[in-house]
C-alpha positions, -999 to 999 in steps of 0.1 A, spaced: 183 -198 231 208 -169 230 193 -138 242 190 -108 218 216 -79 219 210 -45 232 205 -33 196 184 -62 185 160 -54 214 158 -17 208 149 -24 169 122 -48 179 109 -24 204 108 3 181 92 -17 154 66 -25 179 61 10 188 57 18 150 30 -7 147 14 6 177 13 41 165 -3 31 132 -29 9 145 -38 37 172 -45 61 144 -71 38 130 -86 30 161 -90 68 173 -121 71 158 -134 44 183 -122 62 214 -94 35 220 -64 53 235 -30 47 223 -18 31 257 -44 2 252 -28 -6 215 7 -3 232 -4 -26 258 -16 -53 232 18 -50 211 37 -55 245 18 -85 253 26 -102 218 59 -92 219 66 -105 256 50 -139 248 65 -145 216 100 -129 201 111 -107 232 104 -117 268 103 -91 294 136 -105 308 155 -92 278 146 -56 283 154 -54 320 187 -36 314 166 -11 296 137 -8 322 153 23 339 152 42 306 116 33 299 107 45 333 124 79 326 93 92 309 71 82 338 93 100 363 92 132 339 58 133 341 54 129 379 80 157 381 59 179 361 29 171 383 50 183 413 56 216 392 15 222 393 11 214 427 6 251 442 -21 272 457 -37 284 424 -49 250 414 -80 257 440 -89 291 425 -118 279 406 -146 257 424 -124 248 452 -153 231 473 -162 210 441 -126 201 435 -119 189 470 -153 170 471 -144 151 440 -107 144 449 -119 131 486 -147 109 470 -122 96 444 -99 85 471 -124 73 497 -148 52 477 -124 26 467 -118 20 503 -151 1 503 -134 -29 485 -108 -35 513 -128 -62 532 -140 -81 499 -104 -82 487 -88 -94 520 -116 -117 529 -127 -128 494 -93 -132 479 -73 -137 511 -50 -106 502 -24 -93 526 -33 -58 536 -4 -43 516 -14 -61 486 -52 -49 490 -42 -14 498 -23 -16 464 -53 -28 444 -74 1 459 -45 25 449 -50 14 413 -88 18 417 -84 52 433 -60 65 404 -75 88 376 -60 89 342 -76 120 331 -50 128 305 -69 106 280 -100 125 291 -87 159 286 -74 148 252 -107 135 241 -123 170 253 -97 189 233 -105 169 202 -141 175 206 -138 214 213 -150 207 251 -121 219 271 -135 254 277 -169 242 290 -174 244 327 -169 206 328 -138 207 310 -124 233 333 -133 215 363 -118 183 349 -84 203 346 -87 216 382 -92 180 394 -66 163 372 -34 172 390 -47 167 426 -66 136 420 -38 112 419 -20 125 450 -39 104 477 -36 73 454 3 80 455 1 78 492 -16 46 493 9 32 467 38 42 490 20 29 522 15 -5 504 51 -6 493 63 2 529 40 -26 544 43 -54 519 73 -50 496 97 -77 494 127 -52 494 114 -32 522 123 -57 551 157 -61 533 161 -26 526 157 5 545 125 -2 565 107 24 585 141 41 595 147 48 558 112 61 554 115 84 583 151 95 569 134 102 536 104 123 549 134 140 570 151 150 539 122 161 521 113 186 549 150 198 550 150 202 512 121 223 514 136 245 540 168 249 520 149 258 489 131 287 508 163 299 524 179 298 490 150 320 474 152 345 502 189 350 501 188 357 465 205 324 453 205 320 413 174 301 403 184 266 384 176 266 348 197 245 328 188 212 315 216 193 334 201 209 366 166 197 361 178 161 350 200 160 382 171 171 405 148 147 389 169 119 390 183 126 425 149 130 440 135 98 422 165 79 437 161 93 474 124 81 472 135 48 460 162 42 484 140 54 513 113 31 504 87 59 493 88 49 457 107 69 429 74 82 418 68 102 451 105 115 450 101 125 413 70 144 423 88 160 452 116 171 431 90 190 407 77 207 440 113 218 450 122 230 414 90 251 414 100 267 449 135 275 433 123 287 401 87 292 397 90 315 366 114 289 346 104 283 311 133 259 303 110 228 311 86 236 281 105 212 260 126 190 280 100 172 300 76 166 271 106 153 251 114 128 277 78 115 281 70 116 245 100 94 237 100 69 267 64 67 275 52 46 247 81 22 254 71 20 291 36 9 279 50 -16 257 70 -29 285 41 -32 308 23 -52 284 54 -76 280 51 -85 318 17 -100 314 22 -136 309 -5 -157 291 -4 -184 319 -18 -160 343 -47 -151 321 -56 -189 321 -60 -187 360 -98 -181 370 -85 -160 401 -71 -134 378 -105 -130 358 -125 -132 391 -102 -105 407 -104 -83 375 -143 -84 374 -143 -74 413 -118 -45 407 -137 -35 376 -170 -33 396 -152 -12 424 -138 10 397 -172 19 382 -190 23 415 -163 46 430 -167 69 401 -204 67 403 -201 80 439 -178 108 427 -211 122 410 -223 131 444 -194 156 446 -213 176 418 -241 200 436 -271 215 423 -251 248 421 -224 233 400 -252 218 377 -269 252 375 -233 267 365 -232 242 333 -214 214 349 -224 180 335 -225 154 364 -223 123 337 -194 139 320 -175 144 352 -183 106 361 -171 92 326 -142 117 325 -129 105 359 -134 66 349 -104 59 327 -71 49 352 -48 53 322 -12 57 331 -13 61 368 -31 27 372 -4 11 351 26 27 369 10 18 402 9 -20 393 41 -20 376 58 -6 406 41 -28 432 49 -58 409 87 -48 410 85 -42 447 69 -78 454 37 -63 468 16 -81 442 21 -114 419 17 -119 381 -21 -129 386 -27 -97 406 -8 -76 380 -29 -92 352 -59 -84 367 -50 -48 374 -40 -44 337 -74 -56 326 -92 -33 350 -73 -3 336 -77 -12 302 -113 -19 305 -122 14 325 -102 37 302 -118 21 270 -155 23 286 -149 57 301 -139 73 269 -166 55 248 -192 67 274 -176 102 276 -177 104 237 -216 95 237 -225 120 262 -206 148 245 -224 140 212 -259 141 230 -252 173 252 -250 208 238 -217 225 247 -219 256 269 -188 272 271 -181 296 299 -184 333 297 -145 337 300 -136 310 272 -112 325 249 -97 312 218 -100 274 211 -75 246 222 -63 231 192 -53 198 209 -37 181 238 -12 157 231 -2 126 250 32 140 254 25 165 281 24 195 256 18 226 277 -15 244 264 -8 282 262 -40 295 251 -65 284 278 -89 310 295 -81 333 320 -97 313 347 -72 283 343 -43 303 329 -23 300 362 -21 265 357 -18 263 320 7 233 325 -19 212 342 -37 202 312 -3 192 296 5 171 325 -28 152 328 -27 147 290 2 124 298 -14 108 330 
């Protein structure tokens, strides 16, 4: 069978994307996020008219939206993220990262996984897709409640430890690792990151011109992602570091307000479809995939239930709802899918593991949103005293919200970043 041309491939993808958007609009009332619909469309396409091998030449473009989002996360990693409820945010982030590690021995002993594969699975469990959570909170007018503001603060920092686990798993077990840079490459990448931070600080101190053109942003984004990839630290970590550097060079830049959301808005849906295309029907017919998915789902639920311990009595007296926090952290969303796809491409996991991880991500995302929706309906909203104008909505295209209350104004982009994550 002749492989489709590039234009034919693009046309099929765009038709699939249009179908996904139409279906997502009808399912939104059931709290089913668009990414789940796009995964299903991709699964159908990949196992019928358009196998994943046909879009491999375009995989770099579909990943551009993901890199843009992680670059924007790097822009938001700064000191003012912890201005409000620092202790609660740090407790939630620590519990979200450490609780999944309880599943290390069941995965290595029960399923015979290599350490790198087990760490990757735990990274996906530790990931948190609070973007879909913040989108639901915005739609229900609950973004300015104490719980909503807390989740905004947690949203950016929560995935940083999980990214570290992902990088470690790729370093330990990636098939390209031994043939590629290995530990010397990783040390070189870390050294380059430290050196770039020093150079950026010196550049600012000596009054160098601040970068603000779209070409400069794209060059730094792609260059940082490339450095992360060739050093074995993953392109995601490289893109995130690129955002940190750009924030050091030009912390007041407003040139990114349209560029990064445009990249993520155009390419992210195509990325979700491509993830669905990677799932083969044959892997879903194996009992190991479903057994692993059930174990990962149990770990995912238990780990977020333990996060409820991070909400203290003082927090509850301040109006923070413990169950809203638990349900809001439960969806794995984009980070879980990105981690699984990155690990599959690096050879850390196989097709069965990948299918199990996608099942876990999809189930936790839908279940978390449904439970949060029900909780919001039964609990009265108690906006904080500083809540200002209402938030009309947070789109999955990382749209930056400008009308947030003063307490979270310094990190106004955080809600937009998380909306894509």
